[in-house]
N, C-alpha and C positions, 0 to 999 in steps of 0.2 A: 432349337439351336441356341447355344450359349452366346453371351455378348462378345467374347473374343472371336468366336467363329463368325458372328455377324459382321464384325469389323473386317475380318479377313476376306469375307465374301464381298463386302463393299469395296475393299481395296482392289480386288481383282476385277471388279466390274467397272468401277468409276474411273480408274486411271486411264484406260484406253478410251473411254467415252469422252472424258475431259479433253484429252489430246486431240481426238478426231474432230470434235465440235469446235475447238479453238482453231485448229488448222483450217477448217472449212470457213469460219468467219473471216480469218485473215486473207484467205484466198479470195473471198467475195469482195473484201475491201480493195484488193489489188485490181479488181475488175471495175467496181463501181465508184471507188474513191470516197465513200460516205463515212466520215469518222463517227458521227453520232450513232449510226446503225451498228458500227463495230463496237463501240463502247457499251451500248445497251445490250448487244448480243453477248459480249463477254460477261457482262454482269449477270444476265439471265442464265447463261450456261453455268457460271460458278454458283449462282443461287440454287440451281437444281442439284448440283453435285453436293454442295454443302448440306442441303436439306436431307438428301438421302443418307449422307454420312451421319448426320445428327440423329436421324431416326434409328439408325443401326447401333447408336452408342448406348441406348438403354438408360438415358438420364431421367431423373425424377420429373414429374409432369410440371412442377412449378419452376421451370428453368427456361431460358430463351437464348437463342443465338441472334445477335444484333450486328448489323453492318454499321461501321462508323467510317469517318474520313471520306475519301473520294468514293469508296465502295458504298458507303452509307448514302451518299448523294445519288447513287444509282448509276454511276459510270465507272468502268474499269479499263484502264489503259493496258496495252499488251503485256508489259513487264512490271506493272505496279504491284506493290504489296496489297494483300487483302486484309484490311484492318477490321478485326472482329472483337466484339465484347460478348463474353459468356455471362449472362445475367442470372443470378441466383436468387431464389425466393428466401433462402436462409443459408448461413454458412455451410460449406460443403463438409459432409462427413467423410470418413476414410474411403468408403466404397465409391462415393461420387467423385472424390478427388482422383482416384485411380482411373475411373472411366473417363474423366476430363482429360487426364494426361494421355490416355490411349487415343482419345479423339483428336487432340492437337497433333499427336504424332501421325495419325492417319492423314490429316490435312497436308502435312509436309510430304508424306509418302506419295500423295497424289500429284505432287509437283507444284503445289501452291506455296508462295512465299507469304506466310501469315504473320501479321503483327497482332497479338491478342492480349487481352486482359480478362481476368475472372473476378467479378465483384458482385456484391449485393447492391440493391438500390441505395441503401444508406451509404455504402462505401463509395458509390458513384457520385453522390452529392457532396461528400466530404472532399473527394479528390477534385471535383469541379470548382469548389470554392478556393482551392489552393493553386490550381493550375488552369490558366486560361485556355490551354490547348485541349485539355479534357472537356472543359466547358463547351468549346467550339465543336468538338467531335460529337458530343451528346446532342448539340443543337440540330445536327443533320443525321441523327441515328435512324436506322430503318430495320424493322423486323424481318429476319430471314426465315427463322423457323422457331417453333416452341410456343411458350405461353404468351399469347397476345395480351391477356389481362395484365401480366407482370410488366410487359413492355409499356403498356399504356400508363401504368402507375409511375414508371420511371419518367415518361414524357411529361405527365401532369406535374409531378413534384419538381422536375428540373425547371419547367416553365415558371412555376410559382417561386422558385428560389432565384431565378435569373433577374439581375438588375440591369435593365437595358442601358442605363446611363454609364454604369461602371464597365459594362461589356464594351460599349462604344469607345470609351477612353482607352481601355486596355488594347483593343484590336488596332486602333489607329496609332497608338504608341508602338505597338509591335510592328506595324507597317513602316513607321518612320525608321526604326532600327534596321529593318530589312533593306529599305531604300539606301540607308547609309552604307550598309555592307556592299552594295553595288554602286557606290559613289554617286547616288542620286540621279543616275542617267539610265535611260532605256536604250541608249545608243552605243553601248559597248559593242566591239566587233564580234564578240562571242557571248551573246546574251543567253540568260537562262529563261526558257520559255515559260517556266512555271513561276519563278521567284523574282525575276528582275522587275524593276519599276515598269508599269504599263503592261505587264504580262498577266497570265491567268490568275495568280494569287490576288492581284489588285481587284479583279472582278469578283473573286470569291469573298474578299473582305466586305465589299459593298453588299453582297447578298446576305452575308452573315449578320451584319449590323442591322440591316433592314428587317430581317427575319426575327432577330432578337427584340427589335422594337415593335414587332407586330404590324409593320407597315406593308410588307410585301414579301413574296417568296418566288417571284419570277420577274423578268424584265417587263413583261406586259403588265403585271400587277403594279409595278413601279410607275409605269406610264399612267395607269388609271388612278393611282394615288397622287399624280401630279409631281412626283419626285423628279421625273424626266419627261421629255416629250416623246411622242410615238416615234418620231424620226430618230431620236437619240437611242431609244430602246432598240430600234431596228439596227442601228449602227453597232451597238454593243453586242447584239446577237450575232451579227456578221463577224465581229472581231473575235468573239469567244470561239465561234466555229472555226475561224482561221487558225487560232492558237492551238485548239485541240487537234486540228488536222496536222499541223507541224509536229506536235508532240507525239501523235500516233506514229507518224513517219519516222521520227527520231528513234522511238522504241524499236521499231521494225528494222530500221537500218543498222542500229548498233547491237540489236539482239540483247538488250539489257535495259534497266531502268536508267535512262539518260535523258536529262532535261536541258542540257547545254547545247546550243547550236555552235559547236566548235568548228573550226575551219575544215577539219577532215571530212565532215559530213554535209557541209553546206552545198557543195556541188552535186553530190549524189541525190540529196533531197530535192534540190532545185529541179533536177531532171525528172524525178517522179511526178513533179507538177507540170511537166511538159515545157519547162523553161529552157531555152537554149541560148548559147552566146549570140549576141546581136549587137551591132553597131560598136564593136570594140569593147563591149562590156561582158563580163563573165555571167554565166547562169546564176552563180551564187550571189552576184551583186544584185541581180534582179529580184531574187528571192528576199534578200536581206532588206532591200529598199521597201518592199511590200511589208515586211515585218515591222520596220521602223515607223512607217506611216500608221500601221494599226496600233502600235504601242503608243504613239503620240496621241492618237484619238482617245485611247483608253485612259491615258494619263490625264488629259483635259477633262473628260467626262467623270472620271473618278473624283476629281476635286469638286466638281459641281454637285455630284450626288451626295458625297459625304457632308458637304455644307448643308444641303437641304435636309438630310437625315438629322444632322446635329441641330438644326433649327427646330425640328419636330420634338427632339428629345430634351433640348435645353431652351425652351422659349424665353427669350429675353428682349422683348420689344423695347426699342429705344427710338426717341424722336430723331428724325433725320436732321443733320446739320449741313447746310449748304456749303459746298466746296466751290462751285461756280455755277453758271447757268444750266449746265448739263448734268452735274453730278452732286451727290450728297455723301456725307459720311454717316454710316450706320454701324454702331458698335465697333469702330475702328477699321471698317472696310469701306471701300469706295463703291457707291451704288448709283445706278442711273436714275436721274430725276423722274423720268417717265418711261413706261415700258417700250415706247417707240422712239426713244432718244436717238438711237443710231440710224433709224430709218429717216427721221425728219432732219437730222443733222449728221450727215456722213463724216464731216470733219471731226466729230467727237470720237471716231474710231482711233485716231492718233492722239486726240486730246486727252483721253483717259490715261495714256502712258505719260504725257506731259504732266498731268495733274499728280500722278503718283511719284514722279521724280521730284516734284516741288513739295510734296508732302511725305517725307520719309517716315513719318509716324504711322502712316496707313499700313495695315498688316497684309492687305491684299484686296481682291475684288469679291463682292458678294456673288453668290451662285447665279442670280438672275443677270448680273452684269456680264459674267463670263459667258453664260449661254447666249445672251443677246449679241455679245462681241463675236463669239464663234460663228453665229449665223450671219453676222453683218460683214464678215471678211470678204464676201463676194462683191461688196459694193466697190472694192478697190479695183479700178480699171484705169485705162489710159487717161481719162478725164480727171479722175481723182488724183493720179500721180502728177498730172500737169498743173493742178491748182496751186498757185503760189502760197496760199495759206497752209496747205498740207505739207508742202516742201519746208516751209518755215518751222512747222511743228516737229517734223522729223529731225531737223537740225537742232531744235531745242532739246530733244531727247539726247542726242549725241553730246550736246554741250552742257548737260545737266551736271551740277556739282556732286550729286549722289544718286544712287538708284539706277544707273545706266545698265549694269549687267542684268539685274532683275528685269528691267524693262525689256531689254532685247531678248531675254530668254522667254519671257511671257509672250512677246510678239511672235517669236519663233514657234512656241508651243501652240499658239492659237491660229497659226497660219497667216498672221498679219505681215510678218517680215518678208516672207516668200511672195506675198501678193504685192507688196510695195516695191520690192526689189526682185523683179522676175528672174534675174540671173541667179539670185540666191535660192530660188525655189528648186532649181535643178540639182543642187547639191545636198538637199535635205535627205538624210539617210543614205548619202553616197559613201560607199566604203572606200577604203584606201589600202591596197595590198602592197604597200611599200615596206612592210616589215618593221616599221618603227612607229607609225601612228596607231594609237589604240582607240581612237574615236572616229566617228563618221566626220565628213568634211565640215558640216554645219556646227557640229558640237566642238570640233577643234577650233573653229573660228570663235565660238563663244568662250572657249578656254583662253584663247590669246587675248581677247578683249578683257577678260577677267584678270589676267596676269598684268596687263598694262594698268588697270585700275588699282590693283594691289600695290603697285609701285608708288601710287599717290597717297596711300593711307598711312598715317603715322604708326598705327598698330602693327603694320607689317613691314616697317622700315628695317627691322633687324634681319629680314630674309635676304634682301638684296640692297645693302646700303648704298652702293654706288648707283644703282638704277634709281633709287628713291632720290638721291642727290641730284641726278641729272634731270629727272622729270619735274622736280620742284622748281627748277629754273627754266623749264621749257614753255615757251609762249604758245598759246592755242594747242594745248595737248590733245584736244578733241580730234585734231587732224590725224593723230596716231590711231584713234579708234576707227576713223574712216578707212585708213590704210589697212588696219587689221580685218575689217569687214570684207575687204576686196582682195586680200593677198592670195587667197586660195579659191576665189569664187569661180574660177574657170577650170577647176579640177574636173576631169572626166570628159572634157569636150574633145580631147585629142589635141596634139600640138603642145607648145610651150605655154603652160598656164600662166606664167608670169607675164608673157607678152600679150596673151589674150585678156588677162585680167586688168592690165594697165588701160586698155581701151574702155572696159566697163567703168573703171574708176574715173577716167577722164570725162566720160558721159555724165556720170553722177555729179561730179564737181561742177561741170558746165551747167547742167540742168538746175542745180541748187544754188547757183549764183556765187560760187567761191571765187575768190580773186585768182589772178593768173599765178601769183606766187604760191598761194596755198595749193592750187591745183597741181602745179609743178612738183611740189613736195610729196603730195599723196601719190601721184603717178610714179615718181621716182621710187618711193618705198615699195609700191606694189611690184614694179618691174625688177627691182634689185633686192627683194627681201631675202634671197638666198646668198647674195654675194659675200656679205661679211662673214658668214659661217664658213663658206667655201675657202676664202682667203685665209682665215684664221686657222682652219683645221687641215688644209691641204698644201699651203704654200709656206715658204721659208720667210719668216718674219724678220730674219737677220739680213735679208737681201734688200738693200736700198731701193732697187728697181721695183720690187713687189710693193713696198710701202708707197713709193711715189705714184705708182699706177692706181693704187687704191685711193690715195688722197686726191688724185685727179678725178676719180669717179665720184667721190662724195662732195667735193668742191669746197665745202665750208663746215664749220663746227655744227651748225643747226642740222644739216643733213646727216652728219656723222652721228650726232647724238640720237637723232630720230631712228636711224637705221640700227644702231646698237640696241636701243630700247625694244624695237620691234623684233629684232633677232633673238634677244634673250626671251622675250615673251613667247615667241613662236616655238623655239626649241623646248621650252618648259611646257608648252601646250600640246606636244605630240605624245609624250608618254612619261610617266614618272621615272622610267629606267634610262631614258636617253640623256638627260641633263646630269652633269657631274662637275666637280670642282675644277677639273682639268680644262674642260670646255670653257668654263667661266673665266679661268685665267687667260687662256688663249684669246678670247674675245676682248677682255679688258686690256691685255697687252697691246693688241692691235689698235684699240681705241686710243690709248694714251700715246703710242708711237705716232699714229696718224695725226692726232691733235697737235703734237709738237711740230710736225711738218707743215700743217695748215697754219700754224702760228708763225711761220717764217724760219723755223730752225731746220736746217737741212739735216736729213737722216744720213749723216756722214759716218762711214765705218770707223775712221780715226777718232772722231768725236765720241762715238758710242764706246769704242775700245777703251779710251782713256777714262771715261766716266765709270765704266764697270770695274776697271782695275782699281781706281781710287776707292770705290765703295767696298770692294772685296778686301783691300788692304786695311781699311778702317775696321772692318769686321774682324780680320785676323789679329789686329792689335788688342781687341777685347779679350782674345783667348790667351794673351800674354806670351805669344810666340816671338822669337827674335825678329828684328827688323828685316833680316835677309832670308827669313824662313821660306819665302815664296820663290826665291831666285832659281833654285836648282830645277824646279818643275817648270816654271813659267818660261824659261829660256828654251824649253823644248816644245812649247805650244805656239800655234800660229793664230793669226787674227780670227779665223773661222771659229776656233774654239771659244774665244771670249765673246764673240757675237751671238753664239748659239746657246750660251748659258747665262742664267741670271747671276748677279754679283753674289747672292747668298749661296748659289751652287758652287761657284768658283771658289769662295772662301771655304766651304765645307770640304770640297775635294782637296784643296791645297793643304788644309789642316790634316786631313786623313792620310795624305801622302808625304807629310813632312818627314824627311830623312829616308824616303823609300822611292825616290825618283828612278833608281837603278835597281830596284828589288828584283832578285832572281825568282822569287815566289809570287804567285798571284796575290793581289790585294783586293778584298771584297769588303765594302762598307755599305751599311744600310741605315736608313733613318726614316722617321715619319715624314711624309712629304709636307713641305711648308704650305701647300695649298689646302691642307687639312683633310686630305683624303688619299689613302693608299700609302705605299712606301717608295722611297727613292733608293735605288740600288746603284752603286758605282763600282765598276770593275776595272782594275788596272793590271795588265799582264802583257808580256811580250806578244806581239801580234802573231796571229796564225790564220791560215786561210778560212777555216770553218768556225771561227770564234763566235760570230753572231748566231749561227745556227746552234752551236753548243749551248750557249746561254739560253736561247729560246727553248731548247729541249728541256732544260732544267725547269723553267717556268711552266712549261706544259705539264710536266709530271706532277708539279705541285698545284695544278689547276689555277694558276694565277693569270689574270688578264693584264696584258701589256697595253697601257694607255699611250706611252710615248717612249721613243728610243732615240738617243743621240750617240752617234758613233764617231770617234775621233782617233786619229793615229798621230803620235808625237813625231818629232823630228828624228828621235833616236830609236824608232821601231817599236814603241809600246802602244798598246790599244788603251784608250781611256774612254770607256763606254758608260753611259748612265741610262737607267730604265725607270719609268714610273709604272709600278704594278699595283694591282688591287685584288682583293678577295674578301668575301663577306666576313670571314673570321678574324680579319686584322684588328678590328676595333677592340675585341675583347682580350687579345693576347699578343699584342704587337711586339713586346720585349722578347718573348720566347721566339717569335717568328723571325725577328731580326737576327738573333743569335744563330738560329737554324740556317738561315739563308747565307750568312757570312761563312759558316763552317762548311756546309754541304757544297755550295757553289765553288768555294775555293778548292775543295777536294776534287770536284769534277774537272776543273780547269788544270789541275796538276796531273790528272790521269790522262792516259792516251787511248782510252776505250773508244771503240767505233761508235759513231752516232747511231742511235736506234732509229728504225723507220718511223715516220709519223703515224700516229694512231688515227684510225678512222672512227672518231667519236660519233655517237648518235646525235642526229640533228633534232631540234625541237619540232613539235607538231606544226608550228607556224611555218618554219622553213621547209619542212617536207611538203606541205600543202601548196605553198607559194614560192617555189624555188626561184632564185635569182640566176639569170643567165650570166655565168662568169665572164668577165672581160679582162684583158691584159693589154696595156698600152705602154710600149717602151720606145722612147725617142730621146735624141740628144737635147740637153738644155740649151738655152739661148746663147750661152757662151761657148758651147761645145766642149766643156771640160768634163762634165758628168753626163749621165743618162738619167732621165726621170722615168721611173717605173710606177704605173698606176694600175691597181687591181681593184675589182669589185666582185663580191660573192656573198653567199650566205655565211653568216658567222657560225663558228663551231669551235669547241676546244681544240687547241693544237693547230689552228689554221696558220698562225704566223710562223710556227716552226716548220710546217709543211712548205711554206714559201721559202723560208731560210734555207731549208735542206736542198731545194732545187738550185738556189743561187750558189750555195756552197759547192755543189757538184760542178758548176760551170765556172768556179773561181771568180765569181762576181762579188765585189766588196760593197758593203752597205755603209753609207756615210750618215744618213739620217733616215728615220722611219716615222712618218706621220700616220698614226693609227686613228682612224675615224670609224667609230662604232655607232651605228644608228639602229638601235634595237637589235633585230635579227640580221642586219645587213652591215657589211664592212666596206669601206672605201679607203684603202690604204695607198699612201704615196711614199716611194723610196727614192732617195738620191743614191745612185750606184755608179761604179766604174769597174773596169776589168778588160783585159785584152780581147776576150771572146766577143765583147759587144761591138767590136770593129769588123767582125766577120758576118756579113748578112746571113749566110746559111746557118751559122751557129746561133745567131740571134733568133731566127725563126724556130729552131729546135728548142731554144730556151723558152720562148713564149708558148710553144706547144706543150711542153712539160709543165709549165706554170698553170696553164688552163686545165690540164689533167689533174693537177694537185688541187685546184679550186673546185672541180666538179663535184656534184652531189652523187654519191654512189646509191644505186637503187636498194642496196642492202642496209643503208643507214637506218 
């Protein structure tokens, strides 16, 4: 039988065989749940199929088929590529090349996703010198079929050419780059089980560098080589097993090569482990908390083992330099003076962190110190926490002039922080499904502390100058760090986490001997840490009653400054997407207005009106306009307009409308927003019932996000509305976009076309997985003049237009719109009026239609 016929015969026989064996192995896994058995079984199955295909290919005897990558390691995940090297004894002639091409095509025809290369031994060595990835794949290469002698030649020559020191440096540098890609955290809410810090790849890096150094090829060998203890080896085997199990289930759940634990699959995978919702927690939360604890262990042991391997590869003995009675400095690292330092002196468990904050030149801890500390964490009990010396040491860490964030992160990674603060332990790995936090609760807290510290550093003063200015003059700023530690510590317990957290904070302050004044400040910050954000983003800052109530809450400048600093650090620590220049402006405006009230200056509408008009007129004079240029417009505007707009906005709109106060045509003007982000759009046109909806429809079609809207009607029946809008492309072509908006929006307002129905845009994965139950709250304001409409829902393109369309149908007029976007969630507040709102039955119908507009369609 000729070679083509042999390949055809192999194709007919092997494809059904591969499919049947693969399905049987997966079915067995569904029953016994043993990932290692499935991985070995899939590898053995593919080995057999590849060997039979190889034998049918008729290749020269001095060739070999070699498995590399994960397949070379001897494991194959359900939907992973099969990485192969065809090893040639000599460059392929035309016949051999043709047969190789037919063989590779056969592999694909069998249903295998093959990654392959065809090289001689010399070519392999040249490639490995140039590419660390090739060098790594050859390190774990495995013969599948063909010439064993040729494969052994490759292994021997590769081993001889391998430089263990250079390999170690390259792989650890590669690992650092990978960690940077994932923002150095294992605690992202959608981690990559293969690539994230603390995941499978970190375990593989340890094994690769140990194997390249000739130190070990398994966890048990590492324990025998004293690189790790037997207990640590057992832990690593358990974590590796757990990660492989999750990755197998990921592949089977998604039916593709998927390594990210995205929200969509977390709950289904949790249920395959038998996890169910319990005590108010989702099954996915239970799964992810297990994952984070495992990743945390791997991260810790990864550091220890790499240090130990590095010490073997780069021996550089140095005489220890005493740091204090318990610790020495060795090669820039802190090291325990005696192997039993922590057992004999439990107070040194916290003392090592104090020493490191006092010696910022230290690069870290030696491997034996980390290992000893990891095992000594169990000594932290009630007696340890009650010891006055240990309390004083913990406060010294918080009060340290430098190194606080590193210290707290190390304490968290090593399980020390959760032992010392039992309430903190329950939030380690605790997920937050609020659609705007992108970190677990403990990592969010670390980010908030980091943000507060950055305010104190001159090299970061350009990021938030006002925060840097405030914190520079803040006495005992370490109290802010205490508040940050406790502000979310009660998440996941049920109930109001601010209320529960303030009791934890009060207990801590009392137990650590803080004064009554300091305790009161910390407890206030924990209890009220959401208040400033809520007032700034949801309430009308032009209302004197709002400002007076907030001033009464904060009481004095110290509390105001502390709450402002914590609020900015908190919002910044939720997600890179949540913070924006508009929120920064709202918070700073609230701070400055409140500070004036606390200083004894009443927040008088008349005083504020005159101040803004004077400043606006001063700006207008700079434009060279006539002295009376403002009069035609301003005589048509009431006090509310001037109180709701900055002086710069008033001057800009007055200049734009000079000579157009009675314009028969719409006037649309746009400019870069003074806050430095987005565009400000002003619309001046004869009022009409559906004007707000019509403008929103335009912004929806352009995919612009509306951050703020101010709606005003003049005394002579004109609408003067302003919007703050943003979109990713603004930065590069804002001049063209401004011209486009001014032209197209003006044309739309002149037309009488019927408003299009709101589009049902597709929701993000996060919103589909964790939908917000929409809420609508409509009630009269305190003065009975307007109604306040509050809505909450999943964010999506066109949502504001959907709301505006309903309001337009009911002839409800919008006066202000406070748009609050929190990641994937919106909480908007509108000041509205209209005759229909006085009819209870119509009001219920309006609320029902609004709820329907906010609902998530199952077809999204």
